C-alpha positions as CSV (number, residue, x, y, z in Angstrom):
1,M,-158.3,-44.2,100.5
2,I,-161.1,-44.8,97.9
3,I,-160.4,-45.3,94.2
4,G,-163.0,-43.9,91.9
5,L,-163.5,-44.9,88.1
6,L,-165.9,-43.3,85.8
7,E,-166.5,-45.0,82.5
8,I,-168.4,-43.1,79.8
9,E,-169.3,-44.0,76.3
10,I,-169.6,-41.2,73.9
11,Y,-171.5,-41.2,70.5
12,L,-170.1,-38.5,68.0
13,P,-172.5,-38.5,65.0
14,Y,-170.6,-35.6,63.3
15,A,-167.1,-37.2,63.5
16,H,-166.4,-38.4,59.8
17,S,-162.8,-39.6,60.6
18,L,-160.6,-40.7,63.4
19,K,-158.9,-37.4,63.1
20,E,-162.1,-35.5,63.7
21,K,-162.9,-37.9,66.7
22,R,-159.5,-37.3,68.2
23,K,-159.8,-33.6,67.9
24,T,-163.0,-33.5,69.7
25,L,-161.8,-35.9,72.5
26,N,-158.6,-34.0,73.0
27,K,-160.5,-30.8,73.6
28,I,-162.7,-32.6,76.2
29,K,-159.6,-34.3,77.8
30,D,-157.7,-31.0,78.2
31,K,-160.7,-29.3,79.6
32,I,-161.5,-31.9,82.1
33,Q,-158.0,-32.5,83.2
34,K,-157.3,-28.9,83.9
35,K,-160.5,-28.2,85.6
36,Y,-160.7,-31.4,87.8
37,N,-157.3,-32.8,88.1
38,V,-158.2,-36.4,87.2
39,A,-156.4,-39.0,85.2
40,L,-158.1,-40.2,82.0
41,A,-157.6,-42.2,78.8
42,E,-159.6,-43.5,75.9
43,I,-160.0,-47.2,76.8
44,D,-162.2,-48.7,73.9
45,F,-163.3,-48.0,70.4
46,L,-159.9,-46.8,69.4
47,D,-160.5,-47.4,65.9
48,K,-164.3,-46.4,65.6
49,W,-165.0,-42.9,64.1
50,Q,-168.1,-42.1,66.1
51,R,-167.8,-44.0,69.3
52,S,-165.4,-43.7,72.2
53,R,-165.1,-45.0,75.8
54,I,-163.2,-42.8,78.2
55,G,-162.1,-43.8,81.8
56,F,-161.5,-41.1,84.5
57,V,-159.8,-42.1,87.7
58,T,-159.5,-40.1,91.0
59,L,-158.5,-40.9,94.6
60,N,-160.2,-39.5,97.7
61,N,-161.1,-40.5,101.4
62,N,-164.8,-39.4,100.7
63,K,-166.8,-41.4,98.4
64,N,-169.5,-38.8,98.2
65,L,-167.0,-36.2,96.9
66,I,-165.9,-38.7,94.2
67,V,-169.5,-39.3,93.0
68,S,-170.1,-35.5,93.2
69,L,-166.9,-34.9,91.1
70,F,-168.0,-37.6,88.5
71,N,-171.4,-36.1,88.1
72,K,-169.9,-32.6,87.5
73,I,-167.6,-34.2,84.8
74,L,-170.6,-35.8,83.2
75,S,-172.4,-32.6,83.1
76,D,-169.4,-30.7,81.5
77,I,-169.1,-33.3,78.9
78,D,-172.8,-33.2,78.0
79,L,-172.5,-29.4,77.5
80,A,-169.1,-29.6,75.6
81,I,-169.7,-32.3,72.9
82,E,-171.7,-32.3,69.8
83,G,-173.0,-35.8,70.5
84,E,-174.2,-37.7,73.5
85,V,-173.1,-39.8,76.4
86,T,-174.7,-43.3,75.8
87,F,-173.4,-44.9,78.7
88,H,-171.8,-44.1,82.1
89,Q,-170.9,-46.2,85.1
90,I,-169.1,-45.3,88.4
91,H,-166.9,-47.8,90.2
92,L,-165.7,-47.3,93.8
93,W,-163.0,-49.4,95.4
């Protein structure tokens, strides 16, 4: 069994409060969880208005499927946010 972790850092230039940031992130989280059935959480920059780091975790026997899934998630997030993904990294164990 292979564990996959995708870390992304998002810059949200139009978020002017933590409330706006959380609203945007909750929309993304709900959409990704329903579509891809992955576990996710905000893991850093909890008190920053315009930055967020989110971790996505999944399990599979095939590492290529994990990488493909994470690439699809990245594409969906790029299309869904009014901002940009400034960093992403995939870890496999």
